[in-house]
N, C-alpha and C positions, 0 to 999 in steps of 0.2 A: 853753504861753509861747515866744514867739518868739525865735528866735537873733540874737546880738548880731554883726553884720558888723563886722567890725575893720578899720579903714584900713592898706595897705600903706605899707612905707617906703620911700623912694627908688630902692633895691637892687632890690626887690622890683618897683619899676615898670620899671626901666631894663633889668632880667632881658627880663621882657617884652615890653617893645618890641623887645627885639633878637629876642629868639624870635620874635615877630607876620614883622619886617621879613626875617626868614627863611623863613619860610613862604612871603610874599609873591612871594620870587624863586623859590622851587622851585615852587609851584603855583600854578594859577589856574581862576577859577570860568565854568563852562559852562553853557551849558543844554541837557538830553539829555531828551529826552520830554518836553518841557514842565516839567522839574525842572532845579532847580539843583545842578550837581555840580561836587567840587573835581578837576581832573587834574592829572599832571604838567607843566609848561611842555617845549614843545621844544627840545631843545639848541642851542647858538646858540654861533657863535665870530665875536668879534668883533663882535656884535649880529646877523650874519648867520641864517640856517638852517645846518644842519651841509651839506648835502648841495648848497648853493649854494656856499658855501666850498670845498668838495672840486673842484665844476665849474671854478672861474674858479683857483684854486692849483694844481691839480695837474699835474705831466706826462705823458705818453703811457703813459711805461713804470712808474711806480706804479701806474697805472690798471690795466694788464695786469697787473702782479703779484696785483693785489687786486681781478682780475676784474671791474671797471666799465666794458664794452667800452660800453655805452650811450653812458657820458659822453664818449666818443673823438670828437674829430670829424673826420669824412670829407668829402671832395670828390664830384662825382658820379662819378668814377672808380672810388670805394672806398678809392683811398689818402688818407692824412693828409697832411694839408695839408701837413706840413712835412716829408714823406718825399720821398728824392729817388731815381730808378732810375739805378746810376752806369753810364755809358757809354752814354745816349741823351739823343736832345734832344728836346723838343715834339715832330717834327714826325716824326722816325725811329722811334718807340718802337714795337714791335708790339703791345703794348697798350691 
């Protein structure tokens, strides 16, 4: 004998829609090795990738404290753009 399917109540429908929306925010579908796989979405801050947000908004002190030296902006001489050597003018600096 076939099993009789019962209809869902409106509360059950709403809870399923809410759960689906949360899953879609948390996961995304990608193809790996010819198969469709669900993976976690990358973390974003204000719609930007986490690393891009750090590059745009972090100051050099915070980057140094968190050992993210590759994101620090250096000019040709090896000094930061904002760094000033005291007591030297551009022409007189020994290095």
